[in-house]
CHARMM internal coordinates of N, CA and C (Angstrom, degrees):
IC EDIT
DIST 1 N 1 CA 1.5082
DIST 1 CA 1 C 1.4924
ANGL 1 N 1 CA 1 C 108.45
DIST 1 C 2 N 1.2808
ANGL 1 CA 1 C 2 N 118.31
DIHE 1 N 1 CA 1 C 2 N 142.38
DIST 2 N 2 CA 1.5187
ANGL 1 C 2 N 2 CA 126.39
DIHE 1 CA 1 C 2 N 2 CA -179.44
DIST 2 CA 2 C 1.5047
ANGL 2 N 2 CA 2 C 106.53
DIHE 1 C 2 N 2 CA 2 C -72.76
DIST 2 C 3 N 1.4534
ANGL 2 CA 2 C 3 N 114.92
DIHE 2 N 2 CA 2 C 3 N 146.78
DIST 3 N 3 CA 1.3763
ANGL 2 C 3 N 3 CA 120.91
DIHE 2 CA 2 C 3 N 3 CA -178.27
DIST 3 CA 3 C 1.5877
ANGL 3 N 3 CA 3 C 107.13
DIHE 2 C 3 N 3 CA 3 C -78.22
DIST 3 C 4 N 1.2189
ANGL 3 CA 3 C 4 N 118.57
DIHE 3 N 3 CA 3 C 4 N 136.98
DIST 4 N 4 CA 1.4954
ANGL 3 C 4 N 4 CA 117.31
DIHE 3 CA 3 C 4 N 4 CA 176.70
DIST 4 CA 4 C 1.5428
ANGL 4 N 4 CA 4 C 113.52
DIHE 3 C 4 N 4 CA 4 C -57.83
DIST 4 C 5 N 1.2130
ANGL 4 CA 4 C 5 N 115.65
DIHE 4 N 4 CA 4 C 5 N 151.00
DIST 5 N 5 CA 1.4875
ANGL 4 C 5 N 5 CA 122.73
DIHE 4 CA 4 C 5 N 5 CA -179.22
DIST 5 CA 5 C 1.5247
ANGL 5 N 5 CA 5 C 108.91
DIHE 4 C 5 N 5 CA 5 C -70.56
DIST 5 C 6 N 1.2430
ANGL 5 CA 5 C 6 N 120.34
DIHE 5 N 5 CA 5 C 6 N 133.21
DIST 6 N 6 CA 1.4822
ANGL 5 C 6 N 6 CA 122.98
DIHE 5 CA 5 C 6 N 6 CA 176.42
DIST 6 CA 6 C 1.5588
ANGL 6 N 6 CA 6 C 106.78
DIHE 5 C 6 N 6 CA 6 C -69.08
DIST 6 C 7 N 1.3708
ANGL 6 CA 6 C 7 N 115.90
DIHE 6 N 6 CA 6 C 7 N 135.43
DIST 7 N 7 CA 1.4188
ANGL 6 C 7 N 7 CA 122.34
DIHE 6 CA 6 C 7 N 7 CA 177.43
DIST 7 CA 7 C 1.5249
ANGL 7 N 7 CA 7 C 110.78
DIHE 6 C 7 N 7 CA 7 C -78.11
DIST 7 C 8 N 1.2528
ANGL 7 CA 7 C 8 N 117.90
DIHE 7 N 7 CA 7 C 8 N 144.25
DIST 8 N 8 CA 1.4517
ANGL 7 C 8 N 8 CA 120.34
DIHE 7 CA 7 C 8 N 8 CA 176.51
DIST 8 CA 8 C 1.5498
ANGL 8 N 8 CA 8 C 106.13
DIHE 7 C 8 N 8 CA 8 C -75.37
DIST 8 C 9 N 1.2602
ANGL 8 CA 8 C 9 N 115.79
DIHE 8 N 8 CA 8 C 9 N 154.55
DIST 9 N 9 CA 1.4239
ANGL 8 C 9 N 9 CA 121.18
DIHE 8 CA 8 C 9 N 9 CA 177.32
DIST 9 CA 9 C 1.5368
ANGL 9 N 9 CA 9 C 107.07
DIHE 8 C 9 N 9 CA 9 C -78.34
DIST 9 C 10 N 1.3821
ANGL 9 CA 9 C 10 N 115.94
DIHE 9 N 9 CA 9 C 10 N 165.75
DIST 10 N 10 CA 1.4541
ANGL 9 C 10 N 10 CA 116.14
DIHE 9 CA 9 C 10 N 10 CA -178.04
DIST 10 CA 10 C 1.4848
ANGL 10 N 10 CA 10 C 111.40
DIHE 9 C 10 N 10 CA 10 C -66.47
DIST 10 C 11 N 1.3196
ANGL 10 CA 10 C 11 N 118.99
DIHE 10 N 10 CA 10 C 11 N -40.49
DIST 11 N 11 CA 1.4696
ANGL 10 C 11 N 11 CA 119.51
DIHE 10 CA 10 C 11 N 11 CA 178.27
DIST 11 CA 11 C 1.5691
ANGL 11 N 11 CA 11 C 109.99
DIHE 10 C 11 N 11 CA 11 C -65.81
DIST 11 C 12 N 1.2803
ANGL 11 CA 11 C 12 N 115.60
DIHE 11 N 11 CA 11 C 12 N -34.73
DIST 12 N 12 CA 1.5118
ANGL 11 C 12 N 12 CA 115.48
DIHE 11 CA 11 C 12 N 12 CA -179.17
DIST 12 CA 12 C 1.7208
ANGL 12 N 12 CA 12 C 107.75
DIHE 11 C 12 N 12 CA 12 C -69.58
DIST 12 C 13 N 1.3066
ANGL 12 CA 12 C 13 N 113.24
DIHE 12 N 12 CA 12 C 13 N -39.82
DIST 13 N 13 CA 1.4211
ANGL 12 C 13 N 13 CA 118.84
DIHE 12 CA 12 C 13 N 13 CA 174.67
DIST 13 CA 13 C 1.4962
ANGL 13 N 13 CA 13 C 114.46
DIHE 12 C 13 N 13 CA 13 C -55.14
DIST 13 C 14 N 1.2896
ANGL 13 CA 13 C 14 N 116.13
DIHE 13 N 13 CA 13 C 14 N -43.72
DIST 14 N 14 CA 1.4985
ANGL 13 C 14 N 14 CA 123.78
DIHE 13 CA 13 C 14 N 14 CA -176.14
DIST 14 CA 14 C 1.6106
ANGL 14 N 14 CA 14 C 103.69
DIHE 13 C 14 N 14 CA 14 C -68.55
DIST 14 C 15 N 1.2968
ANGL 14 CA 14 C 15 N 113.11
DIHE 14 N 14 CA 14 C 15 N -44.15
DIST 15 N 15 CA 1.5313
ANGL 14 C 15 N 15 CA 115.55
DIHE 14 CA 14 C 15 N 15 CA -178.62
DIST 15 CA 15 C 1.4729
ANGL 15 N 15 CA 15 C 110.57
DIHE 14 C 15 N 15 CA 15 C -65.10
DIST 15 C 16 N 1.2588
ANGL 15 CA 15 C 16 N 113.48
DIHE 15 N 15 CA 15 C 16 N -39.41
DIST 16 N 16 CA 1.6332
ANGL 15 C 16 N 16 CA 118.78
DIHE 15 CA 15 C 16 N 16 CA -179.59
DIST 16 CA 16 C 1.5545
ANGL 16 N 16 CA 16 C 105.15
DIHE 15 C 16 N 16 CA 16 C -65.84
DIST 16 C 17 N 1.2218
ANGL 16 CA 16 C 17 N 119.10
DIHE 16 N 16 CA 16 C 17 N -52.61
DIST 17 N 17 CA 1.5218
ANGL 16 C 17 N 17 CA 124.51
DIHE 16 CA 16 C 17 N 17 CA -176.95
DIST 17 CA 17 C 1.5696
ANGL 17 N 17 CA 17 C 111.03
DIHE 16 C 17 N 17 CA 17 C -55.24
DIST 17 C 18 N 1.4557
ANGL 17 CA 17 C 18 N 113.89
DIHE 17 N 17 CA 17 C 18 N -45.98
DIST 18 N 18 CA 1.3843
ANGL 17 C 18 N 18 CA 119.06
DIHE 17 CA 17 C 18 N 18 CA 176.37
DIST 18 CA 18 C 1.5369
ANGL 18 N 18 CA 18 C 115.98
DIHE 17 C 18 N 18 CA 18 C -60.18
DIST 18 C 19 N 1.2792
ANGL 18 CA 18 C 19 N 114.41
DIHE 18 N 18 CA 18 C 19 N -35.13
DIST 19 N 19 CA 1.5296
ANGL 18 C 19 N 19 CA 121.49
DIHE 18 CA 18 C 19 N 19 CA -179.02
DIST 19 CA 19 C 1.4990
ANGL 19 N 19 CA 19 C 106.42
DIHE 18 C 19 N 19 CA 19 C -74.67
DIST 19 C 20 N 1.3066
ANGL 19 CA 19 C 20 N 122.49
DIHE 19 N 19 CA 19 C 20 N -39.57
DIST 20 N 20 CA 1.4515
ANGL 19 C 20 N 20 CA 124.11
DIHE 19 CA 19 C 20 N 20 CA 179.20
DIST 20 CA 20 C 1.5028
ANGL 20 N 20 CA 20 C 108.34
DIHE 19 C 20 N 20 CA 20 C -67.81
DIST 20 C 21 N 1.3264
ANGL 20 CA 20 C 21 N 119.31
DIHE 20 N 20 CA 20 C 21 N -43.51
DIST 21 N 21 CA 1.4955
ANGL 20 C 21 N 21 CA 122.59
DIHE 20 CA 20 C 21 N 21 CA -178.46
DIST 21 CA 21 C 1.4679
ANGL 21 N 21 CA 21 C 105.71
DIHE 20 C 21 N 21 CA 21 C -65.88
DIST 21 C 22 N 1.2658
ANGL 21 CA 21 C 22 N 128.16
DIHE 21 N 21 CA 21 C 22 N -44.89
DIST 22 N 22 CA 1.4055
ANGL 21 C 22 N 22 CA 126.95
DIHE 21 CA 21 C 22 N 22 CA 176.98
DIST 22 CA 22 C 1.4597
ANGL 22 N 22 CA 22 C 114.18
DIHE 21 C 22 N 22 CA 22 C -59.12
DIST 22 C 23 N 1.3471
ANGL 22 CA 22 C 23 N 119.45
DIHE 22 N 22 CA 22 C 23 N -42.77
DIST 23 N 23 CA 1.4628
ANGL 22 C 23 N 23 CA 121.53
DIHE 22 CA 22 C 23 N 23 CA 176.30
DIST 23 CA 23 C 1.5613
ANGL 23 N 23 CA 23 C 111.87
DIHE 22 C 23 N 23 CA 23 C -67.62
DIST 23 C 24 N 1.2164
ANGL 23 CA 23 C 24 N 119.78
DIHE 23 N 23 CA 23 C 24 N -37.68
DIST 24 N 24 CA 1.4690
ANGL 23 C 24 N 24 CA 122.80
DIHE 23 CA 23 C 24 N 24 CA 170.99
DIST 24 CA 24 C 1.5128
ANGL 24 N 24 CA 24 C 111.92
DIHE 23 C 24 N 24 CA 24 C -58.60
DIST 24 C 25 N 1.4097
ANGL 24 CA 24 C 25 N 117.11
DIHE 24 N 24 CA 24 C 25 N -51.43
DIST 25 N 25 CA 1.4392
ANGL 24 C 25 N 25 CA 119.56
DIHE 24 CA 24 C 25 N 25 CA 176.95
DIST 25 CA 25 C 1.5508
ANGL 25 N 25 CA 25 C 115.89
DIHE 24 C 25 N 25 CA 25 C -55.32
DIST 25 C 26 N 1.2943
ANGL 25 CA 25 C 26 N 114.48
DIHE 25 N 25 CA 25 C 26 N -37.33
DIST 26 N 26 CA 1.3940
ANGL 25 C 26 N 26 CA 124.73
DIHE 25 CA 25 C 26 N 26 CA 177.34
DIST 26 CA 26 C 1.4840
ANGL 26 N 26 CA 26 C 116.14
DIHE 25 C 26 N 26 CA 26 C -65.77
DIST 26 C 27 N 1.3855
ANGL 26 CA 26 C 27 N 109.94
DIHE 26 N 26 CA 26 C 27 N -43.57
DIST 27 N 27 CA 1.5783
ANGL 26 C 27 N 27 CA 121.40
DIHE 26 CA 26 C 27 N 27 CA -177.73
DIST 27 CA 27 C 1.5979
ANGL 27 N 27 CA 27 C 108.33
DIHE 26 C 27 N 27 CA 27 C -73.91
DIST 27 C 28 N 1.3928
ANGL 27 CA 27 C 28 N 116.46
DIHE 27 N 27 CA 27 C 28 N -35.41
DIST 28 N 28 CA 1.4450
ANGL 27 C 28 N 28 CA 119.48
DIHE 27 CA 27 C 28 N 28 CA -176.23
DIST 28 CA 28 C 1.5271
ANGL 28 N 28 CA 28 C 107.82
DIHE 27 C 28 N 28 CA 28 C -135.27
DIST 28 C 29 N 1.3554
ANGL 28 CA 28 C 29 N 115.34
DIHE 28 N 28 CA 28 C 29 N 75.65
DIST 29 N 29 CA 1.3744
ANGL 28 C 29 N 29 CA 120.41
DIHE 28 CA 28 C 29 N 29 CA -179.63
DIST 29 CA 29 C 1.5906
ANGL 29 N 29 CA 29 C 116.72
DIHE 28 C 29 N 29 CA 29 C -59.29
DIST 29 C 30 N 1.3011
ANGL 29 CA 29 C 30 N 116.25
DIHE 29 N 29 CA 29 C 30 N -32.72
DIST 30 N 30 CA 1.4043
ANGL 29 C 30 N 30 CA 127.65
DIHE 29 CA 29 C 30 N 30 CA -174.88
DIST 30 CA 30 C 1.5044
ANGL 30 N 30 CA 30 C 116.38
DIHE 29 C 30 N 30 CA 30 C -91.39
DIST 30 C 31 N 1.3465
ANGL 30 CA 30 C 31 N 118.42
DIHE 30 N 30 CA 30 C 31 N 0.45
DIST 31 N 31 CA 1.3974
ANGL 30 C 31 N 31 CA 119.06
DIHE 30 CA 30 C 31 N 31 CA -172.17
DIST 31 CA 31 C 1.5804
ANGL 31 N 31 CA 31 C 110.94
DIHE 30 C 31 N 31 CA 31 C -77.94
DIST 31 C 32 N 1.2827
ANGL 31 CA 31 C 32 N 105.59
DIHE 31 N 31 CA 31 C 32 N 141.38
DIST 32 N 32 CA 1.5249
ANGL 31 C 32 N 32 CA 116.84
DIHE 31 CA 31 C 32 N 32 CA -177.66
DIST 32 CA 32 C 1.6443
ANGL 32 N 32 CA 32 C 106.82
DIHE 31 C 32 N 32 CA 32 C -134.04
DIST 32 C 33 N 1.2420
ANGL 32 CA 32 C 33 N 113.60
DIHE 32 N 32 CA 32 C 33 N 149.96
DIST 33 N 33 CA 1.5188
ANGL 32 C 33 N 33 CA 119.76
DIHE 32 CA 32 C 33 N 33 CA 173.99
DIST 33 CA 33 C 1.4835
ANGL 33 N 33 CA 33 C 109.53
DIHE 32 C 33 N 33 CA 33 C -80.61
DIST 33 C 34 N 1.2862
ANGL 33 CA 33 C 34 N 118.80
DIHE 33 N 33 CA 33 C 34 N 122.66
DIST 34 N 34 CA 1.4428
ANGL 33 C 34 N 34 CA 120.67
DIHE 33 CA 33 C 34 N 34 CA 176.07
DIST 34 CA 34 C 1.5387
ANGL 34 N 34 CA 34 C 114.49
DIHE 33 C 34 N 34 CA 34 C -78.65
DIST 34 C 35 N 1.2261
ANGL 34 CA 34 C 35 N 117.81
DIHE 34 N 34 CA 34 C 35 N -14.84
DIST 35 N 35 CA 1.5102
ANGL 34 C 35 N 35 CA 120.02
DIHE 34 CA 34 C 35 N 35 CA -173.51
DIST 35 CA 35 C 1.5011
ANGL 35 N 35 CA 35 C 109.28
DIHE 34 C 35 N 35 CA 35 C -90.09
DIST 35 C 36 N 1.2848
ANGL 35 CA 35 C 36 N 118.52
DIHE 35 N 35 CA 35 C 36 N 141.68
DIST 36 N 36 CA 1.4341
ANGL 35 C 36 N 36 CA 127.52
DIHE 35 CA 35 C 36 N 36 CA -175.37
DIST 36 CA 36 C 1.5525
ANGL 36 N 36 CA 36 C 106.44
DIHE 35 C 36 N 36 CA 36 C -95.16
DIST 36 C 37 N 1.2471
ANGL 36 CA 36 C 37 N 113.48
DIHE 36 N 36 CA 36 C 37 N 130.32
DIST 37 N 37 CA 1.5318
ANGL 36 C 37 N 37 CA 120.94
DIHE 36 CA 36 C 37 N 37 CA -177.10
DIST 37 CA 37 C 1.4804
ANGL 37 N 37 CA 37 C 113.52
DIHE 36 C 37 N 37 CA 37 C -165.65
DIST 37 C 38 N 1.3553
ANGL 37 CA 37 C 38 N 118.88
DIHE 37 N 37 CA 37 C 38 N 155.68
DIST 38 N 38 CA 1.4505
ANGL 37 C 38 N 38 CA 119.72
DIHE 37 CA 37 C 38 N 38 CA 178.70
DIST 38 CA 38 C 1.4657
ANGL 38 N 38 CA 38 C 113.57
DIHE 37 C 38 N 38 CA 38 C -120.39
DIST 38 C 39 N 1.2904
ANGL 38 CA 38 C 39 N 119.09
DIHE 38 N 38 CA 38 C 39 N -15.99
DIST 39 N 39 CA 1.5039
ANGL 38 C 39 N 39 CA 126.12
DIHE 38 CA 38 C 39 N 39 CA 177.94
DIST 39 CA 39 C 1.5023
ANGL 39 N 39 CA 39 C 112.74
DIHE 38 C 39 N 39 CA 39 C -127.31
DIST 39 C 40 N 1.3943
ANGL 39 CA 39 C 40 N 118.58
DIHE 39 N 39 CA 39 C 40 N 162.33
DIST 40 N 40 CA 1.3622
ANGL 39 C 40 N 40 CA 119.69
DIHE 39 CA 39 C 40 N 40 CA 174.23
DIST 40 CA 40 C 1.5229
ANGL 40 N 40 CA 40 C 112.10
DIHE 39 C 40 N 40 CA 40 C -63.70
DIST 40 C 41 N 1.2349
ANGL 40 CA 40 C 41 N 118.35
DIHE 40 N 40 CA 40 C 41 N -35.67
DIST 41 N 41 CA 1.5883
ANGL 40 C 41 N 41 CA 117.06
DIHE 40 CA 40 C 41 N 41 CA 174.79
DIST 41 CA 41 C 1.4396
ANGL 41 N 41 CA 41 C 114.36
DIHE 40 C 41 N 41 CA 41 C -63.69
DIST 41 C 42 N 1.2867
ANGL 41 CA 41 C 42 N 117.37
DIHE 41 N 41 CA 41 C 42 N -38.54
DIST 42 N 42 CA 1.4727
ANGL 41 C 42 N 42 CA 123.50
DIHE 41 CA 41 C 42 N 42 CA 177.34
DIST 42 CA 42 C 1.5886
ANGL 42 N 42 CA 42 C 111.46
DIHE 41 C 42 N 42 CA 42 C -61.31
DIST 42 C 43 N 1.3455
ANGL 42 CA 42 C 43 N 109.68
DIHE 42 N 42 CA 42 C 43 N -43.65
DIST 43 N 43 CA 1.4839
ANGL 42 C 43 N 43 CA 116.48
DIHE 42 CA 42 C 43 N 43 CA 178.33
DIST 43 CA 43 C 1.5551
ANGL 43 N 43 CA 43 C 110.75
DIHE 42 C 43 N 43 CA 43 C -61.51
DIST 43 C 44 N 1.4029
ANGL 43 CA 43 C 44 N 115.23
DIHE 43 N 43 CA 43 C 44 N -42.53
DIST 44 N 44 CA 1.4511
ANGL 43 C 44 N 44 CA 119.35
DIHE 43 CA 43 C 44 N 44 CA 178.93
DIST 44 CA 44 C 1.5610
ANGL 44 N 44 CA 44 C 111.63
DIHE 43 C 44 N 44 CA 44 C -62.34
DIST 44 C 45 N 1.3594
ANGL 44 CA 44 C 45 N 115.23
DIHE 44 N 44 CA 44 C 45 N -44.77
DIST 45 N 45 CA 1.4471
ANGL 44 C 45 N 45 CA 117.91
DIHE 44 CA 44 C 45 N 45 CA -178.21
DIST 45 CA 45 C 1.6733
ANGL 45 N 45 CA 45 C 110.06
DIHE 44 C 45 N 45 CA 45 C -65.32
DIST 45 C 46 N 1.3236
ANGL 45 CA 45 C 46 N 111.47
DIHE 45 N 45 CA 45 C 46 N -41.66
DIST 46 N 46 CA 1.4832
ANGL 45 C 46 N 46 CA 115.26
DIHE 45 CA 45 C 46 N 46 CA 175.93
DIST 46 CA 46 C 1.5237
ANGL 46 N 46 CA 46 C 114.98
DIHE 45 C 46 N 46 CA 46 C -61.60
DIST 46 C 47 N 1.3416
ANGL 46 CA 46 C 47 N 112.89
DIHE 46 N 46 CA 46 C 47 N -42.30
DIST 47 N 47 CA 1.4326
ANGL 46 C 47 N 47 CA 117.15
DIHE 46 CA 46 C 47 N 47 CA 175.61
DIST 47 CA 47 C 1.5097
ANGL 47 N 47 CA 47 C 114.41
DIHE 46 C 47 N 47 CA 47 C -57.88
DIST 47 C 48 N 1.3118
ANGL 47 CA 47 C 48 N 113.19
DIHE 47 N 47 CA 47 C 48 N -49.98
DIST 48 N 48 CA 1.5247
ANGL 47 C 48 N 48 CA 118.10
DIHE 47 CA 47 C 48 N 48 CA 171.36
DIST 48 CA 48 C 1.4870
ANGL 48 N 48 CA 48 C 116.65
DIHE 47 C 48 N 48 CA 48 C -49.49
DIST 48 C 49 N 1.2892
ANGL 48 CA 48 C 49 N 115.19
DIHE 48 N 48 CA 48 C 49 N -51.65
DIST 49 N 49 CA 1.5095
ANGL 48 C 49 N 49 CA 122.89
DIHE 48 CA 48 C 49 N 49 CA 175.01
DIST 49 CA 49 C 1.5297
ANGL 49 N 49 CA 49 C 108.78
DIHE 48 C 49 N 49 CA 49 C -57.18
DIST 49 C 50 N 1.2774
ANGL 49 CA 49 C 50 N 118.40
DIHE 49 N 49 CA 49 C 50 N -43.06
DIST 50 N 50 CA 1.5302
ANGL 49 C 50 N 50 CA 118.56
DIHE 49 CA 49 C 50 N 50 CA -172.08
DIST 50 CA 50 C 1.6105
ANGL 50 N 50 CA 50 C 107.59
DIHE 49 C 50 N 50 CA 50 C -69.87
DIST 50 C 51 N 1.1953
ANGL 50 CA 50 C 51 N 122.24
DIHE 50 N 50 CA 50 C 51 N -15.91
DIST 51 N 51 CA 1.4248
ANGL 50 C 51 N 51 CA 121.76
DIHE 50 CA 50 C 51 N 51 CA 172.06
DIST 51 CA 51 C 1.5488
ANGL 51 N 51 CA 51 C 114.54
DIHE 50 C 51 N 51 CA 51 C -68.22
DIST 51 C 52 N 1.3670
ANGL 51 CA 51 C 52 N 111.16
DIHE 51 N 51 CA 51 C 52 N -16.05
DIST 52 N 52 CA 1.5378
ANGL 51 C 52 N 52 CA 119.24
DIHE 51 CA 51 C 52 N 52 CA -170.24
DIST 52 CA 52 C 1.5889
ANGL 52 N 52 CA 52 C 106.86
DIHE 51 C 52 N 52 CA 52 C -110.21
DIST 52 C 53 N 1.2601
ANGL 52 CA 52 C 53 N 119.40
DIHE 52 N 52 CA 52 C 53 N -21.30
DIST 53 N 53 CA 1.5104
ANGL 52 C 53 N 53 CA 120.50
DIHE 52 CA 52 C 53 N 53 CA -178.96
DIST 53 CA 53 C 1.4137
ANGL 53 N 53 CA 53 C 108.06
DIHE 52 C 53 N 53 CA 53 C -157.07
DIST 53 C 54 N 1.2949
ANGL 53 CA 53 C 54 N 119.57
DIHE 53 N 53 CA 53 C 54 N -174.85
DIST 54 N 54 CA 1.5933
ANGL 53 C 54 N 54 CA 125.99
DIHE 53 CA 53 C 54 N 54 CA -174.05
DIST 54 CA 54 C 1.5394
ANGL 54 N 54 CA 54 C 107.68
DIHE 53 C 54 N 54 CA 54 C -77.25
DIST 54 C 55 N 1.3315
ANGL 54 CA 54 C 55 N 110.44
DIHE 54 N 54 CA 54 C 55 N 156.13
DIST 55 N 55 CA 1.4135
ANGL 54 C 55 N 55 CA 120.04
DIHE 54 CA 54 C 55 N 55 CA 178.81
DIST 55 CA 55 C 1.5663
ANGL 55 N 55 CA 55 C 106.93
DIHE 54 C 55 N 55 CA 55 C -60.98
DIST 55 C 56 N 1.2842
ANGL 55 CA 55 C 56 N 117.02
DIHE 55 N 55 CA 55 C 56 N -35.80
DIST 56 N 56 CA 1.4440
ANGL 55 C 56 N 56 CA 119.49
DIHE 55 CA 55 C 56 N 56 CA -175.02
DIST 56 CA 56 C 1.5236
ANGL 56 N 56 CA 56 C 108.62
DIHE 55 C 56 N 56 CA 56 C -61.67
DIST 56 C 57 N 1.3897
ANGL 56 CA 56 C 57 N 114.60
DIHE 56 N 56 CA 56 C 57 N -45.24
DIST 57 N 57 CA 1.4395
ANGL 56 C 57 N 57 CA 122.29
DIHE 56 CA 56 C 57 N 57 CA -174.82
DIST 57 CA 57 C 1.7090
ANGL 57 N 57 CA 57 C 104.04
DIHE 56 C 57 N 57 CA 57 C -67.82
DIST 57 C 58 N 1.3041
ANGL 57 CA 57 C 58 N 115.90
DIHE 57 N 57 CA 57 C 58 N -44.48
DIST 58 N 58 CA 1.4871
ANGL 57 C 58 N 58 CA 117.11
DIHE 57 CA 57 C 58 N 58 CA 177.96
DIST 58 CA 58 C 1.4922
ANGL 58 N 58 CA 58 C 113.53
DIHE 57 C 58 N 58 CA 58 C -54.76
DIST 58 C 59 N 1.3662
ANGL 58 CA 58 C 59 N 114.72
DIHE 58 N 58 CA 58 C 59 N -44.62
DIST 59 N 59 CA 1.5767
ANGL 58 C 59 N 59 CA 119.55
DIHE 58 CA 58 C 59 N 59 CA 178.69
DIST 59 CA 59 C 1.6125
ANGL 59 N 59 CA 59 C 108.51
DIHE 58 C 59 N 59 CA 59 C -65.84
DIST 59 C 60 N 1.2695
ANGL 59 CA 59 C 60 N 118.91
DIHE 59 N 59 CA 59 C 60 N -22.44
DIST 60 N 60 CA 1.4901
ANGL 59 C 60 N 60 CA 120.22
DIHE 59 CA 59 C 60 N 60 CA 177.72
DIST 60 CA 60 C 1.4641
ANGL 60 N 60 CA 60 C 111.75
DIHE 59 C 60 N 60 CA 60 C -73.77
DIST 60 C 61 N 1.3791
ANGL 60 CA 60 C 61 N 115.60
DIHE 60 N 60 CA 60 C 61 N -42.55
DIST 61 N 61 CA 1.4880
ANGL 60 C 61 N 61 CA 120.10
DIHE 60 CA 60 C 61 N 61 CA -176.02
DIST 61 CA 61 C 1.4914
ANGL 61 N 61 CA 61 C 118.54
DIHE 60 C 61 N 61 CA 61 C -92.34
DIST 61 C 62 N 1.3277
ANGL 61 CA 61 C 62 N 118.34
DIHE 61 N 61 CA 61 C 62 N -23.15
DIST 62 N 62 CA 1.3471
ANGL 61 C 62 N 62 CA 119.86
DIHE 61 CA 61 C 62 N 62 CA -177.20
DIST 62 CA 62 C 1.6124
ANGL 62 N 62 CA 62 C 118.11
DIHE 61 C 62 N 62 CA 62 C -67.95
DIST 62 C 63 N 1.3041
ANGL 62 CA 62 C 63 N 119.51
DIHE 62 N 62 CA 62 C 63 N -26.83
DIST 63 N 63 CA 1.5017
ANGL 62 C 63 N 63 CA 115.09
DIHE 62 CA 62 C 63 N 63 CA 177.85
DIST 63 CA 63 C 1.5544
ANGL 63 N 63 CA 63 C 110.53
DIHE 62 C 63 N 63 CA 63 C -62.14
DIST 63 C 64 N 1.3415
ANGL 63 CA 63 C 64 N 118.86
DIHE 63 N 63 CA 63 C 64 N -41.44
DIST 64 N 64 CA 1.5168
ANGL 63 C 64 N 64 CA 122.04
DIHE 63 CA 63 C 64 N 64 CA -179.64
DIST 64 CA 64 C 1.4922
ANGL 64 N 64 CA 64 C 104.90
DIHE 63 C 64 N 64 CA 64 C -69.67
DIST 64 C 65 N 1.3264
ANGL 64 CA 64 C 65 N 118.59
DIHE 64 N 64 CA 64 C 65 N -44.00
DIST 65 N 65 CA 1.4618
ANGL 64 C 65 N 65 CA 121.40
DIHE 64 CA 64 C 65 N 65 CA 179.73
DIST 65 CA 65 C 1.5225
ANGL 65 N 65 CA 65 C 114.76
DIHE 64 C 65 N 65 CA 65 C -53.49
DIST 65 C 66 N 1.3375
ANGL 65 CA 65 C 66 N 111.95
DIHE 65 N 65 CA 65 C 66 N -52.84
DIST 66 N 66 CA 1.3980
ANGL 65 C 66 N 66 CA 123.33
DIHE 65 CA 65 C 66 N 66 CA 179.22
DIST 66 CA 66 C 1.5672
ANGL 66 N 66 CA 66 C 111.53
DIHE 65 C 66 N 66 CA 66 C -62.98
DIST 66 C 67 N 1.2890
ANGL 66 CA 66 C 67 N 117.19
DIHE 66 N 66 CA 66 C 67 N -37.82
DIST 67 N 67 CA 1.5035
ANGL 66 C 67 N 67 CA 122.65
DIHE 66 CA 66 C 67 N 67 CA 177.17
DIST 67 CA 67 C 1.6323
ANGL 67 N 67 CA 67 C 108.39
DIHE 66 C 67 N 67 CA 67 C -63.63
DIST 67 C 68 N 1.2594
ANGL 67 CA 67 C 68 N 113.78
DIHE 67 N 67 CA 67 C 68 N -39.76
DIST 68 N 68 CA 1.5206
ANGL 67 C 68 N 68 CA 116.27
DIHE 67 CA 67 C 68 N 68 CA 179.51
DIST 68 CA 68 C 1.4264
ANGL 68 N 68 CA 68 C 110.78
DIHE 67 C 68 N 68 CA 68 C -76.89
DIST 68 C 69 N 1.3429
ANGL 68 CA 68 C 69 N 120.42
DIHE 68 N 68 CA 68 C 69 N -27.11
DIST 69 N 69 CA 1.5491
ANGL 68 C 69 N 69 CA 120.23
DIHE 68 CA 68 C 69 N 69 CA 176.03
DIST 69 CA 69 C 1.5630
ANGL 69 N 69 CA 69 C 110.29
DIHE 68 C 69 N 69 CA 69 C -73.79
DIST 69 C 70 N 1.2293
ANGL 69 CA 69 C 70 N 113.98
DIHE 69 N 69 CA 69 C 70 N -22.67
DIST 70 N 70 CA 1.5242
ANGL 69 C 70 N 70 CA 113.50
DIHE 69 CA 69 C 70 N 70 CA 177.75
DIST 70 CA 70 C 1.5502
ANGL 70 N 70 CA 70 C 113.97
DIHE 69 C 70 N 70 CA 70 C 87.79
END
COOR INIT
IC SEED 1 N 1 CA 1 C
IC BUILD
């Protein structure tokens, strides 16, 4: 049986995430998120919806959806 992968420590995860973020900012300096959101959960919901339709349509329906979600 294969050995389980070692988990990164929290500090190591933060360093790794910061490195990835810096590389993405360097590769795509003009990138902007087209989805409208206020919280990480709203971004998650909008991202899932955007896989099924356009970002424009998602931005049309999410205000009411988010209002119902509370």
